[in-house]
PDB file of N, CA, C and O in Angstrom:
ATOM      1  N   UNK A   1       0.843  -1.138  -0.096  1.00  0.00           N
ATOM      2  CA  UNK A   1       0.040   0.050  -0.029  1.00  0.00           C
ATOM      3  C   UNK A   1       0.965   1.263  -0.047  1.00  0.00           C
ATOM      4  O   UNK A   1       2.057   1.280   0.521  1.00  0.00           O
ATOM      5  N   UNK A   2       0.431   2.306  -0.763  1.00  0.00           N
ATOM      6  CA  UNK A   2       1.290   3.384  -0.900  1.00  0.00           C
ATOM      7  C   UNK A   2       1.064   4.404   0.344  1.00  0.00           C
ATOM      8  O   UNK A   2       0.057   4.326   1.048  1.00  0.00           O
ATOM      9  N   UNK A   3       1.973   5.262   0.532  1.00  0.00           N
ATOM     10  CA  UNK A   3       1.994   6.162   1.603  1.00  0.00           C
ATOM     11  C   UNK A   3       0.737   7.132   1.614  1.00  0.00           C
ATOM     12  O   UNK A   3       0.202   7.447   2.676  1.00  0.00           O
ATOM     13  N   UNK A   4       0.306   7.576   0.424  1.00  0.00           N
ATOM     14  CA  UNK A   4      -0.770   8.352   0.308  1.00  0.00           C
ATOM     15  C   UNK A   4      -2.103   7.662   0.581  1.00  0.00           C
ATOM     16  O   UNK A   4      -3.020   8.291   1.108  1.00  0.00           O
ATOM     17  N   UNK A   5      -2.251   6.155   0.172  1.00  0.00           N
ATOM     18  CA  UNK A   5      -3.354   5.521   0.629  1.00  0.00           C
ATOM     19  C   UNK A   5      -3.349   5.382   2.098  1.00  0.00           C
ATOM     20  O   UNK A   5      -4.464   5.425   2.618  1.00  0.00           O
ATOM     21  N   UNK A   6      -2.303   5.219   2.902  1.00  0.00           N
ATOM     22  CA  UNK A   6      -2.105   5.111   4.210  1.00  0.00           C
ATOM     23  C   UNK A   6      -2.676   6.399   4.912  1.00  0.00           C
ATOM     24  O   UNK A   6      -3.376   6.367   5.924  1.00  0.00           O
ATOM     25  N   UNK A   7      -2.312   7.457   4.289  1.00  0.00           N
ATOM     26  CA  UNK A   7      -2.715   8.751   4.898  1.00  0.00           C
ATOM     27  C   UNK A   7      -4.274   8.892   4.784  1.00  0.00           C
ATOM     28  O   UNK A   7      -4.956   9.278   5.734  1.00  0.00           O
ATOM     29  N   UNK A   8      -4.790   8.558   3.572  1.00  0.00           N
ATOM     30  CA  UNK A   8      -6.261   8.595   3.299  1.00  0.00           C
ATOM     31  C   UNK A   8      -6.944   7.612   4.290  1.00  0.00           C
ATOM     32  O   UNK A   8      -7.951   8.004   4.880  1.00  0.00           O
ATOM     33  N   UNK A   9      -6.516   6.495   4.489  1.00  0.00           N
ATOM     34  CA  UNK A   9      -7.115   5.572   5.416  1.00  0.00           C
ATOM     35  C   UNK A   9      -7.011   6.126   6.913  1.00  0.00           C
ATOM     36  O   UNK A   9      -7.964   6.113   7.691  1.00  0.00           O
ATOM     37  N   UNK A  10      -5.783   6.596   7.209  1.00  0.00           N
ATOM     38  CA  UNK A  10      -5.791   7.140   8.640  1.00  0.00           C
ATOM     39  C   UNK A  10      -6.738   8.346   8.789  1.00  0.00           C
ATOM     40  O   UNK A  10      -7.357   8.507   9.841  1.00  0.00           O
ATOM     41  N   UNK A  11      -6.857   9.178   7.774  1.00  0.00           N
ATOM     42  CA  UNK A  11      -7.795  10.334   7.864  1.00  0.00           C
ATOM     43  C   UNK A  11      -9.277   9.854   8.069  1.00  0.00           C
ATOM     44  O   UNK A  11     -10.031  10.331   8.917  1.00  0.00           O
ATOM     45  N   UNK A  12      -9.597   8.864   7.198  1.00  0.00           N
ATOM     46  CA  UNK A  12     -10.886   8.162   7.280  1.00  0.00           C
ATOM     47  C   UNK A  12     -11.377   7.654   8.855  1.00  0.00           C
ATOM     48  O   UNK A  12     -12.449   7.855   9.425  1.00  0.00           O
ATOM     49  N   UNK A  13     -10.239   6.969   9.286  1.00  0.00           N
ATOM     50  CA  UNK A  13     -10.375   6.452  10.692  1.00  0.00           C
ATOM     51  C   UNK A  13     -10.552   7.604  11.737  1.00  0.00           C
ATOM     52  O   UNK A  13     -11.359   7.570  12.666  1.00  0.00           O
ATOM     53  N   UNK A  14      -9.722   8.588  11.470  1.00  0.00           N
ATOM     54  CA  UNK A  14      -9.686   9.820  12.436  1.00  0.00           C
ATOM     55  C   UNK A  14     -11.088  10.445  12.399  1.00  0.00           C
ATOM     56  O   UNK A  14     -11.632  10.862  13.422  1.00  0.00           O
ATOM     57  N   UNK A  15     -11.640  10.494  11.208  1.00  0.00           N
ATOM     58  CA  UNK A  15     -13.027  11.120  11.074  1.00  0.00           C
ATOM     59  C   UNK A  15     -14.118  10.386  11.653  1.00  0.00           C
ATOM     60  O   UNK A  15     -15.104  10.988  12.078  1.00  0.00           O
ATOM     61  N   UNK A  16     -14.016   9.064  11.709  1.00  0.00           N
ATOM     62  CA  UNK A  16     -14.983   8.147  12.366  1.00  0.00           C
ATOM     63  C   UNK A  16     -14.799   8.058  13.772  1.00  0.00           C
ATOM     64  O   UNK A  16     -15.790   7.812  14.459  1.00  0.00           O
ATOM     65  N   UNK A  17     -13.571   8.235  14.370  1.00  0.00           N
ATOM     66  CA  UNK A  17     -13.277   8.112  15.723  1.00  0.00           C
ATOM     67  C   UNK A  17     -12.162   9.227  16.028  1.00  0.00           C
ATOM     68  O   UNK A  17     -10.978   8.963  15.818  1.00  0.00           O
ATOM     69  N   UNK A  18     -12.541  10.417  16.504  1.00  0.00           N
ATOM     70  CA  UNK A  18     -11.491  11.337  16.876  1.00  0.00           C
ATOM     71  C   UNK A  18     -10.436  10.966  17.826  1.00  0.00           C
ATOM     72  O   UNK A  18      -9.403  11.627  17.930  1.00  0.00           O
ATOM     73  N   UNK A  19     -10.682   9.923  18.516  1.00  0.00           N
ATOM     74  CA  UNK A  19      -9.674   9.439  19.569  1.00  0.00           C
ATOM     75  C   UNK A  19      -8.643   8.349  19.006  1.00  0.00           C
ATOM     76  O   UNK A  19      -7.776   7.803  19.687  1.00  0.00           O
ATOM     77  N   UNK A  20      -8.893   8.121  17.608  1.00  0.00           N
ATOM     78  CA  UNK A  20      -7.918   7.196  16.987  1.00  0.00           C
ATOM     79  C   UNK A  20      -6.448   7.690  16.926  1.00  0.00           C
ATOM     80  O   UNK A  20      -6.147   8.802  16.494  1.00  0.00           O
ATOM     81  N   UNK A  21      -5.639   6.865  17.348  1.00  0.00           N
ATOM     82  CA  UNK A  21      -4.173   7.208  17.401  1.00  0.00           C
ATOM     83  C   UNK A  21      -3.278   6.393  16.494  1.00  0.00           C
ATOM     84  O   UNK A  21      -2.049   6.469  16.521  1.00  0.00           O
ATOM     85  N   UNK A  22      -4.012   5.566  15.646  1.00  0.00           N
ATOM     86  CA  UNK A  22      -3.257   4.701  14.720  1.00  0.00           C
ATOM     87  C   UNK A  22      -2.923   3.356  15.372  1.00  0.00           C
ATOM     88  O   UNK A  22      -3.157   3.075  16.548  1.00  0.00           O
ATOM     89  N   UNK A  23      -2.354   2.569  14.473  1.00  0.00           N
ATOM     90  CA  UNK A  23      -1.936   1.186  14.789  1.00  0.00           C
ATOM     91  C   UNK A  23      -0.804   1.374  15.809  1.00  0.00           C
ATOM     92  O   UNK A  23       0.143   2.138  15.623  1.00  0.00           O
ATOM     93  N   UNK A  24      -1.006   0.496  17.071  1.00  0.00           N
ATOM     94  CA  UNK A  24       0.191   0.597  17.887  1.00  0.00           C
ATOM     95  C   UNK A  24       0.745  -0.814  18.125  1.00  0.00           C
ATOM     96  O   UNK A  24       1.273  -1.159  19.182  1.00  0.00           O
ATOM     97  N   UNK A  25       0.587  -1.563  17.102  1.00  0.00           N
ATOM     98  CA  UNK A  25       1.249  -2.945  17.126  1.00  0.00           C
ATOM     99  C   UNK A  25       0.406  -4.033  17.661  1.00  0.00           C
ATOM    100  O   UNK A  25      -0.637  -3.726  18.237  1.00  0.00           O
ATOM    101  N   UNK A  26       0.789  -5.426  17.516  1.00  0.00           N
ATOM    102  CA  UNK A  26      -0.027  -6.528  17.809  1.00  0.00           C
ATOM    103  C   UNK A  26       0.136  -6.793  19.269  1.00  0.00           C
ATOM    104  O   UNK A  26      -0.674  -7.581  19.758  1.00  0.00           O
ATOM    105  N   UNK A  27       1.056  -6.266  20.060  1.00  0.00           N
ATOM    106  CA  UNK A  27       1.397  -6.391  21.320  1.00  0.00           C
ATOM    107  C   UNK A  27       0.353  -5.768  22.240  1.00  0.00           C
ATOM    108  O   UNK A  27       0.150  -6.239  23.360  1.00  0.00           O
ATOM    109  N   UNK A  28      -0.290  -4.745  21.788  1.00  0.00           N
ATOM    110  CA  UNK A  28      -1.310  -3.945  22.564  1.00  0.00           C
ATOM    111  C   UNK A  28      -2.686  -4.119  22.006  1.00  0.00           C
ATOM    112  O   UNK A  28      -3.070  -3.517  21.004  1.00  0.00           O
ATOM    113  N   UNK A  29      -3.378  -4.920  22.653  1.00  0.00           N
ATOM    114  CA  UNK A  29      -4.754  -5.062  22.368  1.00  0.00           C
ATOM    115  C   UNK A  29      -5.611  -4.011  22.979  1.00  0.00           C
ATOM    116  O   UNK A  29      -5.477  -3.713  24.166  1.00  0.00           O
ATOM    117  N   UNK A  30      -6.521  -3.417  22.179  1.00  0.00           N
ATOM    118  CA  UNK A  30      -7.449  -2.508  22.797  1.00  0.00           C
ATOM    119  C   UNK A  30      -8.390  -3.104  23.741  1.00  0.00           C
ATOM    120  O   UNK A  30      -8.794  -4.253  23.558  1.00  0.00           O
ATOM    121  N   UNK A  31      -8.758  -2.417  24.716  1.00  0.00           N
ATOM    122  CA  UNK A  31      -9.709  -2.909  25.726  1.00  0.00           C
ATOM    123  C   UNK A  31     -11.031  -2.926  25.045  1.00  0.00           C
ATOM    124  O   UNK A  31     -11.475  -1.945  24.448  1.00  0.00           O
ATOM    125  N   UNK A  32     -11.661  -4.090  25.151  1.00  0.00           N
ATOM    126  CA  UNK A  32     -13.050  -4.232  24.767  1.00  0.00           C
ATOM    127  C   UNK A  32     -14.097  -4.461  25.925  1.00  0.00           C
ATOM    128  O   UNK A  32     -14.171  -5.482  26.610  1.00  0.00           O
ATOM    129  N   UNK A  33     -14.844  -3.410  26.021  1.00  0.00           N
ATOM    130  CA  UNK A  33     -15.794  -3.556  27.177  1.00  0.00           C
ATOM    131  C   UNK A  33     -16.844  -4.679  26.906  1.00  0.00           C
ATOM    132  O   UNK A  33     -17.302  -4.930  25.792  1.00  0.00           O
ATOM    133  N   UNK A  34     -17.154  -5.296  28.017  1.00  0.00           N
ATOM    134  CA  UNK A  34     -18.149  -6.368  27.840  1.00  0.00           C
ATOM    135  C   UNK A  34     -17.555  -7.728  27.490  1.00  0.00           C
ATOM    136  O   UNK A  34     -18.322  -8.685  27.392  1.00  0.00           O
ATOM    137  N   UNK A  35     -16.361  -7.870  27.313  1.00  0.00           N
ATOM    138  CA  UNK A  35     -15.636  -9.105  27.093  1.00  0.00           C
ATOM    139  C   UNK A  35     -15.114  -9.820  28.213  1.00  0.00           C
ATOM    140  O   UNK A  35     -14.416  -9.197  29.013  1.00  0.00           O
ATOM    141  N   UNK A  36     -15.361 -11.115  28.405  1.00  0.00           N
ATOM    142  CA  UNK A  36     -14.830 -11.771  29.610  1.00  0.00           C
ATOM    143  C   UNK A  36     -13.313 -12.199  29.146  1.00  0.00           C
ATOM    144  O   UNK A  36     -13.032 -12.495  27.985  1.00  0.00           O
ATOM    145  N   UNK A  37     -12.421 -12.184  30.192  1.00  0.00           N
ATOM    146  CA  UNK A  37     -11.092 -12.576  29.801  1.00  0.00           C
ATOM    147  C   UNK A  37     -11.163 -14.288  29.706  1.00  0.00           C
ATOM    148  O   UNK A  37     -11.865 -15.018  30.407  1.00  0.00           O
ATOM    149  N   UNK A  38     -10.379 -14.628  28.805  1.00  0.00           N
ATOM    150  CA  UNK A  38     -10.326 -16.155  28.450  1.00  0.00           C
ATOM    151  C   UNK A  38      -9.058 -16.785  29.003  1.00  0.00           C
ATOM    152  O   UNK A  38      -8.045 -16.122  29.226  1.00  0.00           O
ATOM    153  N   UNK A  39      -9.151 -18.035  29.207  1.00  0.00           N
ATOM    154  CA  UNK A  39      -7.836 -18.787  29.457  1.00  0.00           C
ATOM    155  C   UNK A  39      -7.947 -20.156  28.792  1.00  0.00           C
ATOM    156  O   UNK A  39      -9.005 -20.784  28.770  1.00  0.00           O
ATOM    157  N   UNK A  40      -6.839 -20.579  28.264  1.00  0.00           N
ATOM    158  CA  UNK A  40      -6.664 -21.859  27.583  1.00  0.00           C
ATOM    159  C   UNK A  40      -6.638 -23.154  28.510  1.00  0.00           C
ATOM    160  O   UNK A  40      -5.720 -23.276  29.321  1.00  0.00           O
ATOM    161  N   UNK A  41      -7.548 -24.040  28.410  1.00  0.00           N
ATOM    162  CA  UNK A  41      -7.652 -25.262  29.138  1.00  0.00           C
ATOM    163  C   UNK A  41      -7.767 -26.528  28.269  1.00  0.00           C
ATOM    164  O   UNK A  41      -8.402 -26.532  27.214  1.00  0.00           O
ATOM    165  N   UNK A  42      -7.130 -27.588  28.753  1.00  0.00           N
ATOM    166  CA  UNK A  42      -7.235 -28.769  27.870  1.00  0.00           C
ATOM    167  C   UNK A  42      -8.376 -29.591  28.371  1.00  0.00           C
ATOM    168  O   UNK A  42      -8.542 -29.772  29.577  1.00  0.00           O
ATOM    169  N   UNK A  43      -9.193 -30.109  27.424  1.00  0.00           N
ATOM    170  CA  UNK A  43     -10.328 -31.096  27.719  1.00  0.00           C
ATOM    171  C   UNK A  43      -9.799 -32.272  28.188  1.00  0.00           C
ATOM    172  O   UNK A  43      -8.890 -32.805  27.551  1.00  0.00           O
ATOM    173  N   UNK A  44     -10.264 -32.818  29.307  1.00  0.00           N
ATOM    174  CA  UNK A  44      -9.649 -34.265  29.739  1.00  0.00           C
ATOM    175  C   UNK A  44     -10.311 -35.278  28.900  1.00  0.00           C
ATOM    176  O   UNK A  44      -9.610 -36.283  28.785  1.00  0.00           O
ATOM    177  N   UNK A  45     -11.406 -35.336  28.292  1.00  0.00           N
ATOM    178  CA  UNK A  45     -12.030 -36.268  27.537  1.00  0.00           C
ATOM    179  C   UNK A  45     -11.309 -36.359  26.048  1.00  0.00           C
ATOM    180  O   UNK A  45     -10.838 -37.433  25.673  1.00  0.00           O
ATOM    181  N   UNK A  46     -11.260 -35.357  25.351  1.00  0.00           N
ATOM    182  CA  UNK A  46     -10.714 -35.366  23.917  1.00  0.00           C
ATOM    183  C   UNK A  46      -9.416 -34.728  23.902  1.00  0.00           C
ATOM    184  O   UNK A  46      -8.788 -34.905  22.858  1.00  0.00           O
ATOM    185  N   UNK A  47      -8.873 -34.055  24.764  1.00  0.00           N
ATOM    186  CA  UNK A  47      -7.510 -33.548  24.686  1.00  0.00           C
ATOM    187  C   UNK A  47      -7.305 -32.380  23.837  1.00  0.00           C
ATOM    188  O   UNK A  47      -6.179 -32.003  23.514  1.00  0.00           O
ATOM    189  N   UNK A  48      -8.507 -31.737  23.429  1.00  0.00           N
ATOM    190  CA  UNK A  48      -8.388 -30.493  22.750  1.00  0.00           C
ATOM    191  C   UNK A  48      -8.095 -29.281  23.648  1.00  0.00           C
ATOM    192  O   UNK A  48      -8.394 -29.335  24.841  1.00  0.00           O
ATOM    193  N   UNK A  49      -7.572 -28.289  23.167  1.00  0.00           N
ATOM    194  CA  UNK A  49      -7.389 -27.059  23.986  1.00  0.00           C
ATOM    195  C   UNK A  49      -8.541 -26.154  23.627  1.00  0.00           C
ATOM    196  O   UNK A  49      -8.842 -25.971  22.448  1.00  0.00           O
ATOM    197  N   UNK A  50      -9.236 -25.545  24.695  1.00  0.00           N
ATOM    198  CA  UNK A  50     -10.378 -24.649  24.497  1.00  0.00           C
ATOM    199  C   UNK A  50     -10.135 -23.398  25.294  1.00  0.00           C
ATOM    200  O   UNK A  50      -9.549 -23.412  26.377  1.00  0.00           O
ATOM    201  N   UNK A  51     -10.607 -22.314  24.718  1.00  0.00           N
ATOM    202  CA  UNK A  51     -10.659 -21.073  25.374  1.00  0.00           C
ATOM    203  C   UNK A  51     -11.829 -20.894  26.212  1.00  0.00           C
ATOM    204  O   UNK A  51     -12.911 -20.971  25.629  1.00  0.00           O
ATOM    205  N   UNK A  52     -11.836 -20.661  27.513  1.00  0.00           N
ATOM    206  CA  UNK A  52     -12.875 -20.735  28.429  1.00  0.00           C
ATOM    207  C   UNK A  52     -12.836 -19.490  29.176  1.00  0.00           C
ATOM    208  O   UNK A  52     -11.758 -18.898  29.244  1.00  0.00           O
ATOM    209  N   UNK A  53     -14.032 -18.935  29.838  1.00  0.00           N
ATOM    210  CA  UNK A  53     -13.697 -17.837  30.809  1.00  0.00           C
ATOM    211  C   UNK A  53     -12.932 -18.253  31.993  1.00  0.00           C
ATOM    212  O   UNK A  53     -13.072 -19.390  32.443  1.00  0.00           O
ATOM    213  N   UNK A  54     -12.097 -17.362  32.549  1.00  0.00           N
ATOM    214  CA  UNK A  54     -11.225 -17.568  33.638  1.00  0.00           C
ATOM    215  C   UNK A  54     -11.925 -18.236  34.843  1.00  0.00           C
ATOM    216  O   UNK A  54     -11.369 -19.177  35.409  1.00  0.00           O
ATOM    217  N   UNK A  55     -13.045 -17.811  35.223  1.00  0.00           N
ATOM    218  CA  UNK A  55     -13.897 -18.351  36.292  1.00  0.00           C
ATOM    219  C   UNK A  55     -14.166 -19.796  36.053  1.00  0.00           C
ATOM    220  O   UNK A  55     -14.065 -20.557  37.015  1.00  0.00           O
ATOM    221  N   UNK A  56     -14.512 -20.285  34.831  1.00  0.00           N
ATOM    222  CA  UNK A  56     -14.780 -21.644  34.670  1.00  0.00           C
ATOM    223  C   UNK A  56     -13.462 -22.434  34.657  1.00  0.00           C
ATOM    224  O   UNK A  56     -13.468 -23.579  35.109  1.00  0.00           O
ATOM    225  N   UNK A  57     -12.309 -21.887  34.161  1.00  0.00           N
ATOM    226  CA  UNK A  57     -11.104 -22.642  34.235  1.00  0.00           C
ATOM    227  C   UNK A  57     -10.529 -22.834  35.643  1.00  0.00           C
ATOM    228  O   UNK A  57      -9.899 -23.852  35.932  1.00  0.00           O
ATOM    229  N   UNK A  58     -10.746 -21.885  36.477  1.00  0.00           N
ATOM    230  CA  UNK A  58     -10.439 -22.014  37.912  1.00  0.00           C
ATOM    231  C   UNK A  58     -11.257 -23.043  38.666  1.00  0.00           C
ATOM    232  O   UNK A  58     -10.764 -23.912  39.385  1.00  0.00           O
ATOM    233  N   UNK A  59     -12.576 -22.865  38.435  1.00  0.00           N
ATOM    234  CA  UNK A  59     -13.575 -23.652  39.006  1.00  0.00           C
ATOM    235  C   UNK A  59     -13.436 -25.246  38.665  1.00  0.00           C
ATOM    236  O   UNK A  59     -13.545 -26.132  39.513  1.00  0.00           O
ATOM    237  N   UNK A  60     -13.218 -25.420  37.496  1.00  0.00           N
ATOM    238  CA  UNK A  60     -13.060 -26.839  36.917  1.00  0.00           C
ATOM    239  C   UNK A  60     -11.708 -27.427  37.049  1.00  0.00           C
ATOM    240  O   UNK A  60     -11.598 -28.627  37.298  1.00  0.00           O
ATOM    241  N   UNK A  61     -10.641 -26.646  36.896  1.00  0.00           N
ATOM    242  CA  UNK A  61      -9.219 -26.956  36.895  1.00  0.00           C
ATOM    243  C   UNK A  61      -8.817 -28.065  36.016  1.00  0.00           C
ATOM    244  O   UNK A  61      -8.939 -27.887  34.804  1.00  0.00           O
ATOM    245  N   UNK A  62      -8.333 -29.238  36.474  1.00  0.00           N
ATOM    246  CA  UNK A  62      -7.909 -30.318  35.771  1.00  0.00           C
ATOM    247  C   UNK A  62      -8.911 -31.240  35.278  1.00  0.00           C
ATOM    248  O   UNK A  62      -8.577 -32.073  34.435  1.00  0.00           O
ATOM    249  N   UNK A  63     -10.153 -31.185  35.725  1.00  0.00           N
ATOM    250  CA  UNK A  63     -11.356 -31.870  35.412  1.00  0.00           C
ATOM    251  C   UNK A  63     -12.238 -31.303  34.393  1.00  0.00           C
ATOM    252  O   UNK A  63     -13.394 -31.713  34.287  1.00  0.00           O
ATOM    253  N   UNK A  64     -11.752 -30.353  33.611  1.00  0.00           N
ATOM    254  CA  UNK A  64     -12.451 -29.561  32.484  1.00  0.00           C
ATOM    255  C   UNK A  64     -12.904 -30.586  31.426  1.00  0.00           C
ATOM    256  O   UNK A  64     -12.117 -31.388  30.924  1.00  0.00           O
ATOM    257  N   UNK A  65     -14.040 -30.529  31.153  1.00  0.00           N
ATOM    258  CA  UNK A  65     -14.656 -31.301  29.944  1.00  0.00           C
ATOM    259  C   UNK A  65     -15.370 -30.247  29.189  1.00  0.00           C
ATOM    260  O   UNK A  65     -16.101 -29.394  29.692  1.00  0.00           O
ATOM    261  N   UNK A  66     -15.087 -30.387  27.924  1.00  0.00           N
ATOM    262  CA  UNK A  66     -15.561 -29.221  26.893  1.00  0.00           C
ATOM    263  C   UNK A  66     -17.090 -29.549  26.614  1.00  0.00           C
ATOM    264  O   UNK A  66     -17.644 -30.628  26.825  1.00  0.00           O
ATOM    265  N   UNK A  67     -17.654 -28.394  26.096  1.00  0.00           N
ATOM    266  CA  UNK A  67     -19.191 -28.637  25.793  1.00  0.00           C
ATOM    267  C   UNK A  67     -19.370 -29.618  24.688  1.00  0.00           C
ATOM    268  O   UNK A  67     -20.402 -30.289  24.693  1.00  0.00           O
ATOM    269  N   UNK A  68     -18.439 -29.795  23.682  1.00  0.00           N
ATOM    270  CA  UNK A  68     -18.621 -30.880  22.669  1.00  0.00           C
ATOM    271  C   UNK A  68     -18.718 -32.253  23.276  1.00  0.00           C
ATOM    272  O   UNK A  68     -19.663 -32.995  23.011  1.00  0.00           O
ATOM    273  N   UNK A  69     -17.808 -32.570  24.035  1.00  0.00           N
ATOM    274  CA  UNK A  69     -17.690 -33.862  24.778  1.00  0.00           C
ATOM    275  C   UNK A  69     -18.917 -34.020  25.705  1.00  0.00           C
ATOM    276  O   UNK A  69     -19.399 -35.148  25.816  1.00  0.00           O
ATOM    277  N   UNK A  70     -19.471 -32.970  26.390  1.00  0.00           N
ATOM    278  CA  UNK A  70     -20.678 -33.147  27.295  1.00  0.00           C
ATOM    279  C   UNK A  70     -21.792 -33.495  26.344  1.00  0.00           C
ATOM    280  O   UNK A  70     -22.511 -34.458  26.614  1.00  0.00           O
ATOM    281  N   UNK A  71     -22.001 -32.755  25.200  1.00  0.00           N
ATOM    282  CA  UNK A  71     -23.057 -33.087  24.364  1.00  0.00           C
ATOM    283  C   UNK A  71     -23.057 -34.546  23.874  1.00  0.00           C
ATOM    284  O   UNK A  71     -24.100 -35.195  23.791  1.00  0.00           O
ATOM    285  N   UNK A  72     -21.856 -35.032  23.555  1.00  0.00           N
ATOM    286  CA  UNK A  72     -21.727 -36.458  23.101  1.00  0.00           C
ATOM    287  C   UNK A  72     -21.744 -37.387  24.223  1.00  0.00           C
ATOM    288  O   UNK A  72     -21.728 -38.591  23.965  1.00  0.00           O
ATOM    289  N   UNK A  73     -21.774 -36.989  25.441  1.00  0.00           N
ATOM    290  CA  UNK A  73     -21.817 -37.938  26.697  1.00  0.00           C
ATOM    291  C   UNK A  73     -20.582 -38.595  26.955  1.00  0.00           C
ATOM    292  O   UNK A  73     -20.566 -39.704  27.489  1.00  0.00           O
ATOM    293  N   UNK A  74     -19.360 -37.889  26.556  1.00  0.00           N
ATOM    294  CA  UNK A  74     -18.082 -38.406  26.962  1.00  0.00           C
ATOM    295  C   UNK A  74     -17.754 -38.103  28.493  1.00  0.00           C
ATOM    296  O   UNK A  74     -17.095 -38.867  29.199  1.00  0.00           O
ATOM    297  N   UNK A  75     -18.249 -37.001  28.876  1.00  0.00           N
ATOM    298  CA  UNK A  75     -17.868 -36.564  30.174  1.00  0.00           C
ATOM    299  C   UNK A  75     -18.753 -36.976  31.228  1.00  0.00           C
ATOM    300  O   UNK A  75     -18.519 -36.652  32.393  1.00  0.00           O
TER     301      UNK A  75
END
């Protein structure tokens, strides 16, 4: 993409959101209100890794069974 197209895109984003400061890198995720933090947990039945809310991960710990396995009756 050319520099002029970058400037046009930045200008359009700035018009839509006056607080827009431009891309700050992949390491800094913007805070998204209403989103619950997730944690990766491995299902004990199928061995797949699943992203679940932190509360569920702490509550179930090493005995976590994913929803797919529960629906199939494995858990």
